[in-house]
TIKE-656473 format. One record per atom (N, C-alpha, C): atom name; x, y, z; residue number from 0; chain; residue in three letters. Coordinates in steps of 0.02 Angstrom, whole numbers, plus 50000, padded with zeros to 5 digits. Layout:
BEGIN
<rec atom="CA" c1="X" c2="Y" c3="Z" nr="NUM" kette="A" rest="ALA"/>
...
% end
This chain:
BEGIN
<rec atom="N" c1="56253" c2="53256" c3="53937" nr="0" kette="A" rest="MET"/>
<rec atom="CA" c1="56302" c2="53320" c3="53968" nr="0" kette="A" rest="MET"/>
<rec atom="C" c1="56365" c2="53275" c3="53903" nr="0" kette="A" rest="MET"/>
<rec atom="N" c1="56365" c2="53308" c3="53861" nr="1" kette="A" rest="PRO"/>
<rec atom="CA" c1="56406" c2="53335" c3="53823" nr="1" kette="A" rest="PRO"/>
<rec atom="C" c1="56496" c2="53333" c3="53842" nr="1" kette="A" rest="PRO"/>
<rec atom="N" c1="56543" c2="53309" c3="53820" nr="2" kette="A" rest="ALA"/>
<rec atom="CA" c1="56568" c2="53309" c3="53853" nr="2" kette="A" rest="ALA"/>
<rec atom="C" c1="56640" c2="53367" c3="53776" nr="2" kette="A" rest="ALA"/>
<rec atom="N" c1="56663" c2="53428" c3="53790" nr="3" kette="A" rest="VAL"/>
<rec atom="CA" c1="56703" c2="53448" c3="53717" nr="3" kette="A" rest="VAL"/>
<rec atom="C" c1="56758" c2="53497" c3="53762" nr="3" kette="A" rest="VAL"/>
<rec atom="N" c1="56799" c2="53507" c3="53721" nr="4" kette="A" rest="LYS"/>
<rec atom="CA" c1="56849" c2="53558" c3="53715" nr="4" kette="A" rest="LYS"/>
<rec atom="C" c1="56808" c2="53651" c3="53713" nr="4" kette="A" rest="LYS"/>
<rec atom="N" c1="56810" c2="53643" c3="53801" nr="5" kette="A" rest="LEU"/>
<rec atom="CA" c1="56788" c2="53745" c3="53804" nr="5" kette="A" rest="LEU"/>
<rec atom="C" c1="56823" c2="53768" c3="53797" nr="5" kette="A" rest="LEU"/>
<rec atom="N" c1="56829" c2="53791" c3="53705" nr="6" kette="A" rest="THR"/>
<rec atom="CA" c1="56889" c2="53853" c3="53658" nr="6" kette="A" rest="THR"/>
<rec atom="C" c1="56845" c2="53903" c3="53659" nr="6" kette="A" rest="THR"/>
<rec atom="N" c1="56840" c2="53965" c3="53663" nr="7" kette="A" rest="LYS"/>
<rec atom="CA" c1="56840" c2="54018" c3="53651" nr="7" kette="A" rest="LYS"/>
<rec atom="C" c1="56749" c2="53984" c3="53576" nr="7" kette="A" rest="LYS"/>
<rec atom="N" c1="56797" c2="53968" c3="53527" nr="8" kette="A" rest="GLN"/>
<rec atom="CA" c1="56750" c2="53965" c3="53462" nr="8" kette="A" rest="GLN"/>
<rec atom="C" c1="56704" c2="53914" c3="53491" nr="8" kette="A" rest="GLN"/>
<rec atom="N" c1="56679" c2="53874" c3="53540" nr="9" kette="A" rest="VAL"/>
<rec atom="CA" c1="56632" c2="53831" c3="53548" nr="9" kette="A" rest="VAL"/>
<rec atom="C" c1="56574" c2="53891" c3="53576" nr="9" kette="A" rest="VAL"/>
<rec atom="N" c1="56623" c2="53915" c3="53649" nr="10" kette="A" rest="LEU"/>
<rec atom="CA" c1="56569" c2="53943" c3="53687" nr="10" kette="A" rest="LEU"/>
<rec atom="C" c1="56542" c2="54003" c3="53653" nr="10" kette="A" rest="LEU"/>
<rec atom="N" c1="56568" c2="54049" c3="53600" nr="11" kette="A" rest="ASP"/>
<rec atom="CA" c1="56550" c2="54088" c3="53544" nr="11" kette="A" rest="ASP"/>
<rec atom="C" c1="56479" c2="54035" c3="53515" nr="11" kette="A" rest="ASP"/>
<rec atom="N" c1="56509" c2="54016" c3="53483" nr="12" kette="A" rest="GLY"/>
<rec atom="CA" c1="56437" c2="53947" c3="53456" nr="12" kette="A" rest="GLY"/>
<rec atom="C" c1="56370" c2="53961" c3="53506" nr="12" kette="A" rest="GLY"/>
<rec atom="N" c1="56398" c2="53940" c3="53566" nr="13" kette="A" rest="LEU"/>
<rec atom="CA" c1="56324" c2="53920" c3="53634" nr="13" kette="A" rest="LEU"/>
<rec atom="C" c1="56282" c2="53994" c3="53616" nr="13" kette="A" rest="LEU"/>
<rec atom="N" c1="56312" c2="54063" c3="53621" nr="14" kette="A" rest="GLN"/>
<rec atom="CA" c1="56284" c2="54121" c3="53649" nr="14" kette="A" rest="GLN"/>
<rec atom="C" c1="56259" c2="54141" c3="53565" nr="14" kette="A" rest="GLN"/>
<rec atom="N" c1="56288" c2="54107" c3="53508" nr="15" kette="A" rest="LYS"/>
<rec atom="CA" c1="56271" c2="54123" c3="53444" nr="15" kette="A" rest="LYS"/>
<rec atom="C" c1="56188" c2="54078" c3="53440" nr="15" kette="A" rest="LYS"/>
<rec atom="N" c1="56179" c2="54025" c3="53457" nr="16" kette="A" rest="ALA"/>
<rec atom="CA" c1="56136" c2="53986" c3="53455" nr="16" kette="A" rest="ALA"/>
<rec atom="C" c1="56146" c2="53930" c3="53542" nr="16" kette="A" rest="ALA"/>
<rec atom="N" c1="56089" c2="53966" c3="53571" nr="17" kette="A" rest="PRO"/>
<rec atom="CA" c1="56098" c2="53933" c3="53615" nr="17" kette="A" rest="PRO"/>
<rec atom="C" c1="56052" c2="53890" c3="53619" nr="17" kette="A" rest="PRO"/>
<rec atom="N" c1="56040" c2="53841" c3="53644" nr="18" kette="A" rest="PRO"/>
<rec atom="CA" c1="55993" c2="53788" c3="53675" nr="18" kette="A" rest="PRO"/>
<rec atom="C" c1="55936" c2="53800" c3="53681" nr="18" kette="A" rest="PRO"/>
<rec atom="N" c1="55946" c2="53736" c3="53708" nr="19" kette="A" rest="SER"/>
<rec atom="CA" c1="55812" c2="53765" c3="53701" nr="19" kette="A" rest="SER"/>
<rec atom="C" c1="55791" c2="53780" c3="53795" nr="19" kette="A" rest="SER"/>
<rec atom="N" c1="55853" c2="53730" c3="53804" nr="20" kette="A" rest="VAL"/>
<rec atom="CA" c1="55843" c2="53700" c3="53871" nr="20" kette="A" rest="VAL"/>
<rec atom="C" c1="55903" c2="53729" c3="53927" nr="20" kette="A" rest="VAL"/>
<rec atom="N" c1="55916" c2="53743" c3="53977" nr="21" kette="A" rest="ARG"/>
<rec atom="CA" c1="56001" c2="53719" c3="53989" nr="21" kette="A" rest="ARG"/>
<rec atom="C" c1="56016" c2="53689" c3="54029" nr="21" kette="A" rest="ARG"/>
<rec atom="N" c1="56091" c2="53688" c3="53966" nr="22" kette="A" rest="THR"/>
<rec atom="CA" c1="56112" c2="53607" c3="53951" nr="22" kette="A" rest="THR"/>
<rec atom="C" c1="56177" c2="53634" c3="53989" nr="22" kette="A" rest="THR"/>
<rec atom="N" c1="56217" c2="53560" c3="54026" nr="23" kette="A" rest="PRO"/>
<rec atom="CA" c1="56289" c2="53587" c3="54044" nr="23" kette="A" rest="PRO"/>
<rec atom="C" c1="56322" c2="53545" c3="54000" nr="23" kette="A" rest="PRO"/>
<rec atom="N" c1="56387" c2="53603" c3="54009" nr="24" kette="A" rest="TYR"/>
<rec atom="CA" c1="56419" c2="53559" c3="53933" nr="24" kette="A" rest="TYR"/>
<rec atom="C" c1="56505" c2="53563" c3="53992" nr="24" kette="A" rest="TYR"/>
<rec atom="N" c1="56525" c2="53490" c3="53979" nr="25" kette="A" rest="TRP"/>
<rec atom="CA" c1="56592" c2="53484" c3="54014" nr="25" kette="A" rest="TRP"/>
<rec atom="C" c1="56643" c2="53471" c3="53994" nr="25" kette="A" rest="TRP"/>
<rec atom="N" c1="56709" c2="53519" c3="53999" nr="26" kette="A" rest="ASP"/>
<rec atom="CA" c1="56768" c2="53497" c3="53985" nr="26" kette="A" rest="ASP"/>
<rec atom="C" c1="56808" c2="53453" c3="53963" nr="26" kette="A" rest="ASP"/>
<rec atom="N" c1="56834" c2="53451" c3="53912" nr="27" kette="A" rest="ALA"/>
<rec atom="CA" c1="56866" c2="53358" c3="53916" nr="27" kette="A" rest="ALA"/>
<rec atom="C" c1="56927" c2="53350" c3="53930" nr="27" kette="A" rest="ALA"/>
<rec atom="N" c1="56978" c2="53428" c3="53934" nr="28" kette="A" rest="GLN"/>
<rec atom="CA" c1="57017" c2="53415" c3="53977" nr="28" kette="A" rest="GLN"/>
<rec atom="C" c1="57041" c2="53429" c3="54043" nr="28" kette="A" rest="GLN"/>
<rec atom="N" c1="56984" c2="53463" c3="54070" nr="29" kette="A" rest="LEU"/>
<rec atom="CA" c1="57002" c2="53468" c3="54110" nr="29" kette="A" rest="LEU"/>
<rec atom="C" c1="56931" c2="53465" c3="54157" nr="29" kette="A" rest="LEU"/>
<rec atom="N" c1="56946" c2="53412" c3="54228" nr="30" kette="A" rest="ARG"/>
<rec atom="CA" c1="56906" c2="53389" c3="54250" nr="30" kette="A" rest="ARG"/>
<rec atom="C" c1="56854" c2="53406" c3="54296" nr="30" kette="A" rest="ARG"/>
<rec atom="N" c1="56808" c2="53404" c3="54305" nr="31" kette="A" rest="ARG"/>
<rec atom="CA" c1="56734" c2="53456" c3="54343" nr="31" kette="A" rest="ARG"/>
<rec atom="C" c1="56752" c2="53530" c3="54309" nr="31" kette="A" rest="ARG"/>
<rec atom="N" c1="56787" c2="53543" c3="54253" nr="32" kette="A" rest="PHE"/>
<rec atom="CA" c1="56771" c2="53605" c3="54227" nr="32" kette="A" rest="PHE"/>
<rec atom="C" c1="56701" c2="53610" c3="54184" nr="32" kette="A" rest="PHE"/>
<rec atom="N" c1="56659" c2="53668" c3="54188" nr="33" kette="A" rest="GLY"/>
<rec atom="CA" c1="56611" c2="53623" c3="54130" nr="33" kette="A" rest="GLY"/>
<rec atom="C" c1="56599" c2="53731" c3="54134" nr="33" kette="A" rest="GLY"/>
<rec atom="N" c1="56532" c2="53729" c3="54072" nr="34" kette="A" rest="ALA"/>
<rec atom="CA" c1="56497" c2="53774" c3="54078" nr="34" kette="A" rest="ALA"/>
<rec atom="C" c1="56434" c2="53769" c3="54043" nr="34" kette="A" rest="ALA"/>
<rec atom="N" c1="56380" c2="53819" c3="54096" nr="35" kette="A" rest="ILE"/>
<rec atom="CA" c1="56305" c2="53782" c3="54082" nr="35" kette="A" rest="ILE"/>
<rec atom="C" c1="56293" c2="53834" c3="54033" nr="35" kette="A" rest="ILE"/>
<rec atom="N" c1="56231" c2="53842" c3="53975" nr="36" kette="A" rest="ALA"/>
<rec atom="CA" c1="56214" c2="53883" c3="53921" nr="36" kette="A" rest="ALA"/>
<rec atom="C" c1="56152" c2="53872" c3="53948" nr="36" kette="A" rest="ALA"/>
<rec atom="N" c1="56146" c2="53927" c3="53957" nr="37" kette="A" rest="TYR"/>
<rec atom="CA" c1="56040" c2="53927" c3="53939" nr="37" kette="A" rest="TYR"/>
<rec atom="C" c1="56029" c2="53959" c3="53911" nr="37" kette="A" rest="TYR"/>
<rec atom="N" c1="55959" c2="53952" c3="53873" nr="38" kette="A" rest="PRO"/>
<rec atom="CA" c1="55931" c2="53982" c3="53834" nr="38" kette="A" rest="PRO"/>
<rec atom="C" c1="55921" c2="54060" c3="53797" nr="38" kette="A" rest="PRO"/>
<rec atom="N" c1="55956" c2="54079" c3="53856" nr="39" kette="A" rest="THR"/>
<rec atom="CA" c1="55931" c2="54149" c3="53845" nr="39" kette="A" rest="THR"/>
<rec atom="C" c1="56016" c2="54178" c3="53816" nr="39" kette="A" rest="THR"/>
<rec atom="N" c1="56079" c2="54149" c3="53805" nr="40" kette="A" rest="GLY"/>
<rec atom="CA" c1="56123" c2="54158" c3="53786" nr="40" kette="A" rest="GLY"/>
<rec atom="C" c1="56163" c2="54179" c3="53844" nr="40" kette="A" rest="GLY"/>
<rec atom="N" c1="56162" c2="54183" c3="53897" nr="41" kette="A" rest="ALA"/>
<rec atom="CA" c1="56198" c2="54182" c3="53920" nr="41" kette="A" rest="ALA"/>
<rec atom="C" c1="56239" c2="54120" c3="53975" nr="41" kette="A" rest="ALA"/>
<rec atom="N" c1="56334" c2="54092" c3="53970" nr="42" kette="A" rest="ILE"/>
<rec atom="CA" c1="56341" c2="54052" c3="54024" nr="42" kette="A" rest="ILE"/>
<rec atom="C" c1="56360" c2="54075" c3="54078" nr="42" kette="A" rest="ILE"/>
<rec atom="N" c1="56360" c2="54028" c3="54093" nr="43" kette="A" rest="THR"/>
<rec atom="CA" c1="56395" c2="54021" c3="54182" nr="43" kette="A" rest="THR"/>
<rec atom="C" c1="56463" c2="53948" c3="54198" nr="43" kette="A" rest="THR"/>
<rec atom="N" c1="56504" c2="53986" c3="54199" nr="44" kette="A" rest="PHE"/>
<rec atom="CA" c1="56576" c2="53933" c3="54232" nr="44" kette="A" rest="PHE"/>
<rec atom="C" c1="56592" c2="53889" c3="54281" nr="44" kette="A" rest="PHE"/>
<rec atom="N" c1="56559" c2="53810" c3="54294" nr="45" kette="A" rest="VAL"/>
<rec atom="CA" c1="56529" c2="53808" c3="54323" nr="45" kette="A" rest="VAL"/>
<rec atom="C" c1="56593" c2="53749" c3="54379" nr="45" kette="A" rest="VAL"/>
<rec atom="N" c1="56625" c2="53712" c3="54428" nr="46" kette="A" rest="VAL"/>
<rec atom="CA" c1="56658" c2="53686" c3="54466" nr="46" kette="A" rest="VAL"/>
<rec atom="C" c1="56641" c2="53629" c3="54488" nr="46" kette="A" rest="VAL"/>
<rec atom="N" c1="56622" c2="53554" c3="54478" nr="47" kette="A" rest="GLN"/>
<rec atom="CA" c1="56604" c2="53517" c3="54533" nr="47" kette="A" rest="GLN"/>
<rec atom="C" c1="56620" c2="53471" c3="54583" nr="47" kette="A" rest="GLN"/>
<rec atom="N" c1="56604" c2="53473" c3="54600" nr="48" kette="A" rest="TYR"/>
<rec atom="CA" c1="56630" c2="53421" c3="54670" nr="48" kette="A" rest="TYR"/>
<rec atom="C" c1="56616" c2="53409" c3="54725" nr="48" kette="A" rest="TYR"/>
<rec atom="N" c1="56633" c2="53344" c3="54762" nr="49" kette="A" rest="ARG"/>
<rec atom="CA" c1="56594" c2="53317" c3="54803" nr="49" kette="A" rest="ARG"/>
<rec atom="C" c1="56660" c2="53349" c3="54894" nr="49" kette="A" rest="ARG"/>
<rec atom="N" c1="56572" c2="53377" c3="54922" nr="50" kette="A" rest="ASN"/>
<rec atom="CA" c1="56605" c2="53393" c3="55009" nr="50" kette="A" rest="ASN"/>
<rec atom="C" c1="56595" c2="53351" c3="55044" nr="50" kette="A" rest="ASN"/>
<rec atom="N" c1="56635" c2="53356" c3="55100" nr="51" kette="A" rest="ALA"/>
<rec atom="CA" c1="56654" c2="53331" c3="55178" nr="51" kette="A" rest="ALA"/>
<rec atom="C" c1="56604" c2="53270" c3="55153" nr="51" kette="A" rest="ALA"/>
<rec atom="N" c1="56522" c2="53292" c3="55150" nr="52" kette="A" rest="SER"/>
<rec atom="CA" c1="56488" c2="53217" c3="55164" nr="52" kette="A" rest="SER"/>
<rec atom="C" c1="56484" c2="53180" c3="55091" nr="52" kette="A" rest="SER"/>
<rec atom="N" c1="56511" c2="53201" c3="55069" nr="53" kette="A" rest="GLY"/>
<rec atom="CA" c1="56486" c2="53161" c3="54954" nr="53" kette="A" rest="GLY"/>
<rec atom="C" c1="56445" c2="53180" c3="54930" nr="53" kette="A" rest="GLY"/>
<rec atom="N" c1="56401" c2="53261" c3="54959" nr="54" kette="A" rest="VAL"/>
<rec atom="CA" c1="56359" c2="53260" c3="54931" nr="54" kette="A" rest="VAL"/>
<rec atom="C" c1="56408" c2="53302" c3="54860" nr="54" kette="A" rest="VAL"/>
<rec atom="N" c1="56362" c2="53291" c3="54812" nr="55" kette="A" rest="THR"/>
<rec atom="CA" c1="56396" c2="53315" c3="54742" nr="55" kette="A" rest="THR"/>
<rec atom="C" c1="56388" c2="53414" c3="54718" nr="55" kette="A" rest="THR"/>
<rec atom="N" c1="56429" c2="53440" c3="54723" nr="56" kette="A" rest="ARG"/>
<rec atom="CA" c1="56407" c2="53526" c3="54745" nr="56" kette="A" rest="ARG"/>
<rec atom="C" c1="56439" c2="53559" c3="54646" nr="56" kette="A" rest="ARG"/>
<rec atom="N" c1="56403" c2="53616" c3="54647" nr="57" kette="A" rest="LYS"/>
<rec atom="CA" c1="56418" c2="53653" c3="54598" nr="57" kette="A" rest="LYS"/>
<rec atom="C" c1="56441" c2="53730" c3="54627" nr="57" kette="A" rest="LYS"/>
<rec atom="N" c1="56499" c2="53744" c3="54616" nr="58" kette="A" rest="TYR"/>
<rec atom="CA" c1="56509" c2="53794" c3="54617" nr="58" kette="A" rest="TYR"/>
<rec atom="C" c1="56517" c2="53858" c3="54569" nr="58" kette="A" rest="TYR"/>
<rec atom="N" c1="56505" c2="53910" c3="54579" nr="59" kette="A" rest="LYS"/>
<rec atom="CA" c1="56487" c2="53939" c3="54503" nr="59" kette="A" rest="LYS"/>
<rec atom="C" c1="56538" c2="53971" c3="54496" nr="59" kette="A" rest="LYS"/>
<rec atom="N" c1="56598" c2="53969" c3="54472" nr="60" kette="A" rest="VAL"/>
<rec atom="CA" c1="56661" c2="54011" c3="54448" nr="60" kette="A" rest="VAL"/>
<rec atom="C" c1="56675" c2="54087" c3="54434" nr="60" kette="A" rest="VAL"/>
<rec atom="N" c1="56631" c2="54113" c3="54379" nr="61" kette="A" rest="GLY"/>
<rec atom="CA" c1="56606" c2="54159" c3="54320" nr="61" kette="A" rest="GLY"/>
<rec atom="C" c1="56552" c2="54170" c3="54280" nr="61" kette="A" rest="GLY"/>
<rec atom="N" c1="56519" c2="54197" c3="54280" nr="62" kette="A" rest="LEU"/>
<rec atom="CA" c1="56464" c2="54233" c3="54205" nr="62" kette="A" rest="LEU"/>
<rec atom="C" c1="56494" c2="54270" c3="54140" nr="62" kette="A" rest="LEU"/>
<rec atom="N" c1="56475" c2="54224" c3="54113" nr="63" kette="A" rest="SER"/>
<rec atom="CA" c1="56477" c2="54284" c3="54038" nr="63" kette="A" rest="SER"/>
<rec atom="C" c1="56383" c2="54304" c3="54008" nr="63" kette="A" rest="SER"/>
<rec atom="N" c1="56391" c2="54330" c3="54005" nr="64" kette="A" rest="ASP"/>
<rec atom="CA" c1="56339" c2="54364" c3="54006" nr="64" kette="A" rest="ASP"/>
<rec atom="C" c1="56283" c2="54346" c3="53910" nr="64" kette="A" rest="ASP"/>
<rec atom="N" c1="56279" c2="54380" c3="53886" nr="65" kette="A" rest="ARG"/>
<rec atom="CA" c1="56287" c2="54381" c3="53809" nr="65" kette="A" rest="ARG"/>
<rec atom="C" c1="56314" c2="54433" c3="53779" nr="65" kette="A" rest="ARG"/>
<rec atom="N" c1="56342" c2="54441" c3="53815" nr="66" kette="A" rest="ARG"/>
<rec atom="CA" c1="56430" c2="54469" c3="53780" nr="66" kette="A" rest="ARG"/>
<rec atom="C" c1="56489" c2="54422" c3="53727" nr="66" kette="A" rest="ARG"/>
<rec atom="N" c1="56502" c2="54436" c3="53676" nr="67" kette="A" rest="PRO"/>
<rec atom="CA" c1="56538" c2="54371" c3="53681" nr="67" kette="A" rest="PRO"/>
<rec atom="C" c1="56631" c2="54357" c3="53705" nr="67" kette="A" rest="PRO"/>
<rec atom="N" c1="56616" c2="54319" c3="53719" nr="68" kette="A" rest="LEU"/>
<rec atom="CA" c1="56703" c2="54308" c3="53760" nr="68" kette="A" rest="LEU"/>
<rec atom="C" c1="56750" c2="54327" c3="53719" nr="68" kette="A" rest="LEU"/>
<rec atom="N" c1="56776" c2="54336" c3="53761" nr="69" kette="A" rest="SER"/>
<rec atom="CA" c1="56891" c2="54348" c3="53762" nr="69" kette="A" rest="SER"/>
<rec atom="C" c1="56913" c2="54282" c3="53755" nr="69" kette="A" rest="SER"/>
<rec atom="N" c1="56944" c2="54286" c3="53726" nr="70" kette="A" rest="ARG"/>
<rec atom="CA" c1="56995" c2="54220" c3="53735" nr="70" kette="A" rest="ARG"/>
<rec atom="C" c1="57040" c2="54225" c3="53789" nr="70" kette="A" rest="ARG"/>
<rec atom="N" c1="57065" c2="54293" c3="53831" nr="71" kette="A" rest="ARG"/>
<rec atom="CA" c1="57101" c2="54278" c3="53882" nr="71" kette="A" rest="ARG"/>
<rec atom="C" c1="57047" c2="54277" c3="53950" nr="71" kette="A" rest="ARG"/>
<rec atom="N" c1="56958" c2="54263" c3="53921" nr="72" kette="A" rest="GLY"/>
<rec atom="CA" c1="56913" c2="54262" c3="53960" nr="72" kette="A" rest="GLY"/>
<rec atom="C" c1="56915" c2="54203" c3="53986" nr="72" kette="A" rest="GLY"/>
<rec atom="N" c1="56901" c2="54125" c3="53932" nr="73" kette="A" rest="ASN"/>
<rec atom="CA" c1="56932" c2="54122" c3="53910" nr="73" kette="A" rest="ASN"/>
<rec atom="C" c1="56977" c2="54041" c3="53983" nr="73" kette="A" rest="ASN"/>
<rec atom="N" c1="57023" c2="54066" c3="53977" nr="74" kette="A" rest="GLU"/>
<rec atom="CA" c1="57102" c2="54076" c3="53976" nr="74" kette="A" rest="GLU"/>
<rec atom="C" c1="57069" c2="54103" c3="54068" nr="74" kette="A" rest="GLU"/>
<rec atom="N" c1="57051" c2="54157" c3="54116" nr="75" kette="A" rest="ARG"/>
<rec atom="CA" c1="57019" c2="54162" c3="54158" nr="75" kette="A" rest="ARG"/>
<rec atom="C" c1="56998" c2="54115" c3="54184" nr="75" kette="A" rest="ARG"/>
<rec atom="N" c1="56978" c2="54102" c3="54147" nr="76" kette="A" rest="ALA"/>
<rec atom="CA" c1="56901" c2="54070" c3="54193" nr="76" kette="A" rest="ALA"/>
<rec atom="C" c1="56953" c2="53941" c3="54190" nr="76" kette="A" rest="ALA"/>
<rec atom="N" c1="56995" c2="53955" c3="54167" nr="77" kette="A" rest="ARG"/>
<rec atom="CA" c1="57004" c2="53895" c3="54186" nr="77" kette="A" rest="ARG"/>
<rec atom="C" c1="57076" c2="53922" c3="54234" nr="77" kette="A" rest="ARG"/>
<rec atom="N" c1="57091" c2="53958" c3="54238" nr="78" kette="A" rest="CYS"/>
<rec atom="CA" c1="57133" c2="53954" c3="54281" nr="78" kette="A" rest="CYS"/>
<rec atom="C" c1="57091" c2="53978" c3="54373" nr="78" kette="A" rest="CYS"/>
<rec atom="N" c1="57057" c2="54015" c3="54355" nr="79" kette="A" rest="LEU"/>
<rec atom="CA" c1="56980" c2="54038" c3="54438" nr="79" kette="A" rest="LEU"/>
<rec atom="C" c1="56976" c2="53946" c3="54412" nr="79" kette="A" rest="LEU"/>
<rec atom="N" c1="56977" c2="53918" c3="54411" nr="80" kette="A" rest="VAL"/>
<rec atom="CA" c1="56933" c2="53862" c3="54414" nr="80" kette="A" rest="VAL"/>
<rec atom="C" c1="57014" c2="53805" c3="54451" nr="80" kette="A" rest="VAL"/>
<rec atom="N" c1="57048" c2="53792" c3="54426" nr="81" kette="A" rest="ARG"/>
<rec atom="CA" c1="57114" c2="53783" c3="54457" nr="81" kette="A" rest="ARG"/>
<rec atom="C" c1="57132" c2="53780" c3="54521" nr="81" kette="A" rest="ARG"/>
<rec atom="N" c1="57122" c2="53867" c3="54546" nr="82" kette="A" rest="TRP"/>
<rec atom="CA" c1="57131" c2="53886" c3="54598" nr="82" kette="A" rest="TRP"/>
<rec atom="C" c1="57065" c2="53874" c3="54635" nr="82" kette="A" rest="TRP"/>
<rec atom="N" c1="56976" c2="53893" c3="54612" nr="83" kette="A" rest="THR"/>
<rec atom="CA" c1="56936" c2="53864" c3="54654" nr="83" kette="A" rest="THR"/>
<rec atom="C" c1="56975" c2="53790" c3="54692" nr="83" kette="A" rest="THR"/>
<rec atom="N" c1="57012" c2="53741" c3="54630" nr="84" kette="A" rest="LYS"/>
<rec atom="CA" c1="57000" c2="53665" c3="54660" nr="84" kette="A" rest="LYS"/>
<rec atom="C" c1="57015" c2="53664" c3="54724" nr="84" kette="A" rest="LYS"/>
<rec atom="N" c1="57080" c2="53716" c3="54740" nr="85" kette="A" rest="VAL"/>
<rec atom="CA" c1="57126" c2="53690" c3="54779" nr="85" kette="A" rest="VAL"/>
<rec atom="C" c1="57106" c2="53729" c3="54841" nr="85" kette="A" rest="VAL"/>
<rec atom="N" c1="57060" c2="53762" c3="54826" nr="86" kette="A" rest="LYS"/>
<rec atom="CA" c1="56999" c2="53802" c3="54880" nr="86" kette="A" rest="LYS"/>
<rec atom="C" c1="56977" c2="53769" c3="54910" nr="86" kette="A" rest="LYS"/>
<rec atom="N" c1="56930" c2="53733" c3="54868" nr="87" kette="A" rest="ILE"/>
<rec atom="CA" c1="56864" c2="53691" c3="54889" nr="87" kette="A" rest="ILE"/>
<rec atom="C" c1="56926" c2="53592" c3="54925" nr="87" kette="A" rest="ILE"/>
<rec atom="N" c1="56968" c2="53600" c3="54888" nr="88" kette="A" rest="HIS"/>
<rec atom="CA" c1="57010" c2="53545" c3="54913" nr="88" kette="A" rest="HIS"/>
<rec atom="C" c1="57027" c2="53543" c3="54977" nr="88" kette="A" rest="HIS"/>
<rec atom="N" c1="57040" c2="53609" c3="55024" nr="89" kette="A" rest="LYS"/>
<rec atom="CA" c1="57086" c2="53622" c3="55073" nr="89" kette="A" rest="LYS"/>
<rec atom="C" c1="56998" c2="53634" c3="55143" nr="89" kette="A" rest="LYS"/>
<rec atom="N" c1="56963" c2="53682" c3="55106" nr="90" kette="A" rest="LYS"/>
<rec atom="CA" c1="56911" c2="53672" c3="55127" nr="90" kette="A" rest="LYS"/>
<rec atom="C" c1="56891" c2="53625" c3="55159" nr="90" kette="A" rest="LYS"/>
<rec atom="N" c1="56865" c2="53566" c3="55131" nr="91" kette="A" rest="THR"/>
<rec atom="CA" c1="56832" c2="53484" c3="55124" nr="91" kette="A" rest="THR"/>
<rec atom="C" c1="56908" c2="53441" c3="55176" nr="91" kette="A" rest="THR"/>
<rec atom="N" c1="56964" c2="53460" c3="55165" nr="92" kette="A" rest="GLU"/>
<rec atom="CA" c1="57014" c2="53433" c3="55198" nr="92" kette="A" rest="GLU"/>
<rec atom="C" c1="56986" c2="53462" c3="55278" nr="92" kette="A" rest="GLU"/>
<rec atom="N" c1="56984" c2="53533" c3="55300" nr="93" kette="A" rest="SER"/>
<rec atom="CA" c1="56987" c2="53550" c3="55356" nr="93" kette="A" rest="SER"/>
<rec atom="C" c1="56924" c2="53546" c3="55400" nr="93" kette="A" rest="SER"/>
<rec atom="N" c1="56866" c2="53540" c3="55358" nr="94" kette="A" rest="SER"/>
<rec atom="CA" c1="56794" c2="53513" c3="55375" nr="94" kette="A" rest="SER"/>
<rec atom="C" c1="56775" c2="53463" c3="55385" nr="94" kette="A" rest="SER"/>
<rec atom="N" c1="56819" c2="53399" c3="55372" nr="95" kette="A" rest="ALA"/>
<rec atom="CA" c1="56821" c2="53333" c3="55385" nr="95" kette="A" rest="ALA"/>
<rec atom="C" c1="56875" c2="53307" c3="55457" nr="95" kette="A" rest="ALA"/>
<rec atom="N" c1="56908" c2="53357" c3="55441" nr="96" kette="A" rest="GLU"/>
<rec atom="CA" c1="56963" c2="53350" c3="55534" nr="96" kette="A" rest="GLU"/>
<rec atom="C" c1="56928" c2="53353" c3="55540" nr="96" kette="A" rest="GLU"/>
<rec atom="N" c1="56864" c2="53413" c3="55578" nr="97" kette="A" rest="ARG"/>
<rec atom="CA" c1="56853" c2="53434" c3="55622" nr="97" kette="A" rest="ARG"/>
<rec atom="C" c1="56788" c2="53376" c3="55635" nr="97" kette="A" rest="ARG"/>
<rec atom="N" c1="56776" c2="53340" c3="55569" nr="98" kette="A" rest="ALA"/>
<rec atom="CA" c1="56726" c2="53322" c3="55604" nr="98" kette="A" rest="ALA"/>
<rec atom="C" c1="56729" c2="53241" c3="55637" nr="98" kette="A" rest="ALA"/>
% end
């Protein structure tokens, strides 16, 4: 699982020359933020987290089909990841309190 800075150039390169199998790429700056590249050229942005039971999960934040990504789209995905991390953290805390 390569760790790279997920920039527009990197993601555009993954769309132009997609991997032969489904491959996750993790961001070097933002922990637990990644992009899963598919052989079709599609890219899915994900956040990896552990739930209250300690099981690792991946939450799909957004999808970029075979259309070229805009720089704004990559920044938007990063903002969504930060928001999603807070949301997941609150949810796991509340479920742990109920148990």
